[in-house]
C-alpha positions as CSV (number, residue, x, y, z in Angstrom):
1,M,55.4,80.2,-38.4
2,N,55.6,76.7,-39.9
3,N,57.6,74.0,-38.7
4,I,60.4,74.0,-41.5
5,L,60.8,77.7,-40.8
6,L,61.1,77.3,-37.2
7,I,63.7,74.4,-37.6
8,K,65.6,76.6,-40.2
9,K,65.9,79.3,-37.6
10,G,67.3,77.0,-35.0
11,D,64.2,76.5,-32.9
12,E,65.1,73.5,-30.7
13,N,61.6,72.7,-29.7
14,A,60.6,72.4,-33.4
15,F,63.4,70.2,-34.1
16,V,62.6,67.9,-31.1
17,E,58.9,67.8,-32.1
18,M,60.0,66.8,-35.7
19,Y,62.5,64.2,-34.2
20,H,59.9,62.6,-32.2
21,R,57.2,62.6,-34.9
22,L,59.7,61.0,-37.6
23,N,62.2,59.1,-35.6
24,A,60.5,55.8,-35.4
25,R,59.5,55.8,-39.1
26,V,63.1,56.7,-40.0
27,F,64.3,53.8,-37.9
28,N,62.0,51.5,-39.5
29,F,63.1,52.6,-42.9
30,F,66.7,51.8,-42.1
31,L,65.8,48.6,-40.2
32,K,63.8,47.4,-43.1
33,K,66.9,48.0,-45.5
34,T,69.5,46.7,-43.1
35,R,67.8,44.2,-41.1
36,Q,70.3,45.2,-38.2
37,P,68.7,47.1,-35.4
38,E,72.2,48.6,-34.3
39,V,73.0,49.7,-37.8
40,A,69.5,51.2,-38.2
41,K,69.9,53.2,-34.9
42,D,73.3,54.4,-36.1
43,L,72.0,55.6,-39.5
44,T,68.9,57.0,-37.9
45,Q,71.0,59.2,-35.6
46,Q,73.3,60.1,-38.6
47,C,70.2,61.4,-40.4
48,F,68.9,63.7,-37.7
49,I,72.5,64.9,-37.1
50,R,72.7,65.9,-40.7
51,I,69.2,67.3,-40.7
52,Y,70.3,69.4,-37.7
53,H,73.7,70.6,-39.1
54,Y,72.2,71.5,-42.5
55,R,68.7,72.9,-41.3
56,E,69.4,76.2,-42.8
57,S,69.2,74.5,-46.2
58,L,65.8,73.0,-45.7
59,S,63.3,73.9,-48.4
60,E,60.0,75.5,-47.3
61,Q,58.6,74.5,-50.8
62,H,58.5,70.8,-50.0
63,P,57.2,68.7,-47.1
64,L,59.5,68.2,-44.2
65,E,58.9,64.4,-44.3
66,K,59.9,64.2,-47.8
67,Q,63.1,65.9,-47.1
68,V,63.9,63.7,-44.3
69,Y,63.4,60.6,-46.4
70,I,65.5,62.2,-49.1
71,I,68.5,62.5,-46.6
72,A,67.8,59.2,-45.1
73,K,68.1,57.6,-48.5
74,S,71.4,59.5,-49.3
75,I,72.8,58.3,-45.8
76,F,71.8,54.7,-46.7
77,I,73.4,55.0,-50.1
78,N,76.6,56.2,-48.5
79,H,76.4,53.3,-45.8
80,L,76.1,50.7,-48.8
81,R,79.1,52.4,-50.4
82,Q,81.0,52.2,-47.3
83,E,80.1,48.6,-46.7
84,N,80.9,47.8,-50.2
85,R,84.4,49.4,-49.8
86,R,85.0,47.4,-46.6
87,K,84.1,44.1,-48.1
88,V,86.4,44.8,-51.0
89,R,89.3,45.6,-48.7
90,E,88.5,42.4,-46.6
91,T,88.4,40.2,-49.7
92,N,91.7,41.8,-50.9
93,Y,93.4,41.0,-47.6
94,S,91.8,37.8,-46.8
95,G,92.5,36.1,-50.1
96,E,95.5,34.0,-50.4
97,Q,98.3,36.0,-52.0
98,A,101.9,35.3,-52.8
99,D,104.4,36.4,-49.9
100,Y,106.2,38.5,-52.4
101,E,102.9,40.4,-53.2
102,S,102.1,40.9,-49.4
103,D,105.6,41.9,-48.7
104,N,105.5,44.6,-51.5
105,R,102.2,45.9,-50.3
106,F,103.6,46.2,-46.8
107,E,106.7,48.0,-48.1
108,I,104.5,50.4,-50.2
109,N,102.2,51.1,-47.1
110,D,105.2,51.6,-44.8
111,Y,106.7,54.0,-47.6
112,L,103.3,55.8,-48.0
113,N,102.9,56.1,-44.1
114,K,106.5,57.7,-43.9
115,I,105.6,60.2,-46.7
116,T,102.3,61.0,-44.9
117,L,104.2,61.9,-41.8
118,T,105.8,64.8,-43.5
119,L,102.2,66.2,-44.3
120,S,100.5,68.9,-42.2
121,P,98.0,67.5,-39.6
122,V,95.0,68.6,-41.6
123,R,96.2,67.2,-44.8
124,K,97.5,64.0,-43.0
125,K,94.0,63.5,-41.5
126,I,92.2,64.1,-44.8
127,I,94.6,61.7,-46.7
128,L,94.1,59.0,-44.0
129,L,90.2,59.3,-44.1
130,K,90.6,59.1,-47.9
131,V,92.9,56.3,-48.2
132,H,92.4,54.2,-45.1
133,K,88.7,54.7,-44.3
134,G,87.7,55.0,-48.0
135,L,85.5,58.2,-47.5
136,S,84.4,60.3,-50.2
137,N,85.4,64.1,-50.5
138,K,81.9,64.8,-49.4
139,E,82.0,62.5,-46.3
140,I,85.4,64.0,-45.3
141,A,83.9,67.5,-45.6
142,E,81.0,66.6,-43.4
143,E,83.2,64.8,-40.7
144,L,85.6,67.7,-40.5
145,S,83.2,70.4,-40.9
146,I,84.7,72.0,-43.9
147,S,83.7,72.5,-47.6
148,V,84.1,69.8,-50.3
149,K,86.3,72.4,-52.2
150,T,88.6,72.7,-49.2
151,V,89.0,69.0,-49.0
152,E,89.9,68.8,-52.7
153,N,92.3,71.4,-52.4
154,H,94.1,69.7,-49.5
155,I,94.0,66.5,-51.4
156,T,95.7,68.2,-54.5
157,K,98.3,69.9,-52.3
158,A,99.0,66.7,-50.3
159,H,99.5,64.8,-53.4
160,H,101.9,67.3,-54.9
161,H,103.8,67.3,-51.6
162,M,103.9,63.5,-51.6
163,R,105.2,63.5,-55.3
164,V,107.9,65.9,-54.3
165,V,109.0,64.0,-51.2
166,S,108.9,60.7,-53.1
167,A,111.0,62.1,-55.8
168,E,113.6,63.3,-53.3
169,L,113.7,60.0,-51.5
170,M,114.2,58.2,-55.0
171,I,117.2,60.6,-55.7
172,I,118.6,59.8,-52.1
173,M,118.0,56.0,-52.9
174,V,119.7,56.2,-56.2
175,I,122.7,58.0,-54.8
176,L,123.1,55.7,-51.9
177,L,122.9,52.7,-54.3
178,C,125.7,54.1,-56.7
């Protein structure tokens, strides 16, 4: 049996052999791109974890090494996106802003946090991963081991719920102010 087929069937020895054969090359790929050994180490680990989680979807038509590099490239692109999101958030918060603007942002965040408390635990977690960590639906699905469609459904239902709760709060505020 070829190595890909063994890995697809869950043969741990075949996976370990592939890991030992490709680990250094994948690490060097990430190190060359990031120039940060710790980041390269983390990305390498993510790559092999993803291969293991999705081993059943490996293709027997393509060389294993090529598939590993495609996955590594995808992980690196996700890493760049996350880094860019983090830098944008840091820039937005580190720049000098008017007190009024920051007060409003705090009030809005506080308000959103109160609304998210009314969500179910799963929806709350998905919304927090989406909004606070800036993860894509696919990244959330991978982290929670659920399908992307399930993530999309939870986000849609959470937004609907948040709109309803928000409308109710607005009505209460109007009544109290009158």
